[in-house]
C-alpha positions, 0 to 999 in steps of 0.5 A: 495501465493502473492496477487496483490495489487488489490487483497490485497485491496479487503482483506483490505476492508473486515476488514474496512481498508481504501484504495484509490478510485481505479479501475482496468482498462483493457483498456485506455478508462475505465482508462480515464473514471475512472480518470475523475470521481475521478479527476486528478492527479491519480496514475497508477500501473501495476497489474500482478501476474507475476510481483509483484514488480511493481517498478522494472518493471517501472510499477508505475507512480505518479501524472498523471495530464491529459487524454493525459498523462494517455494514454501515461503512459498506453502504457509505463507501458505495454511496460515496463512490457513486456521488464522487463519480457523478461529481466528476461529470459522469452520468452512469454509475462507476464500475465497482469491483467490491470492497477490500477487507484487510487486517489492521497492521501497526508499526513504523511507516516507510515508503518504497517507490519507483519511477522509470527515468528516460535517461537513467532507467528504473530508480527506487526511492526509500524513506520514512512514510506517512506524514514524514514524507511531506514534512521532511522529504527524507528519502534516498534513491538507487538504480535497480537492481539493488543489492543488500549493501545498496539498501544499507547505504540508502537507510544510512543516508536518511536523516531519520535513520535512527528511527530505523535502528531501534531508537528509543525502543522503537523496534523493527525487523531490519532483515524483513525491511531489507528483504522487502526492498530486495524483492521490490527491486526484483519485481521492478526489474522483471515486470513492465512497470512504469512507476509504483508507490508502496505507502505505507509499508508498516515495520514492526518487530516481526513484519514488513508489510505493504498496506497500500499499493499503486502500480502502473504498468506499460500498456 
């Protein structure tokens, strides 16, 4: 069973894994109200159990700067979802849970992923996120459960480890990074998760925050 991002955020919260301030809006008025509360710019994401690959359906909009833009993009996301659903051969409209409104987080992007291997069991992957994942394939792996030393070793194995060590004044909170990977390890060990992908996880001086999450549970 694949969780929506909103459902994934709920599971992450259970293990003290930070996510952006967010709200699942059922209409434009509530979306605008929450966006004003957390301050623009905000991120908007389609939430639908029928369309889990939001980007393919043009269901993600970044840097929404004001109320009027939010209203316009709200309409666009719904229209895009319906068009995408019909283009895949369906005749009815997709089930749309709402539009997720979340705060914009900035920083260095890393990825934390996990898979269940038939031979080795549950394995966690860590590396630089965003464009670096595909460009350099610079990642390291460990079996769960992880200890702090395991995580330090994973970081040390990366070719890009300098970026995570205050390289050229790029500052990250290393403790927050280690804590978030430890908590992800606990979640993976405790829950009936087949695989997950947390990308990007944004790192800055103060935070380590999961800003996109895909989690698959065993049914």
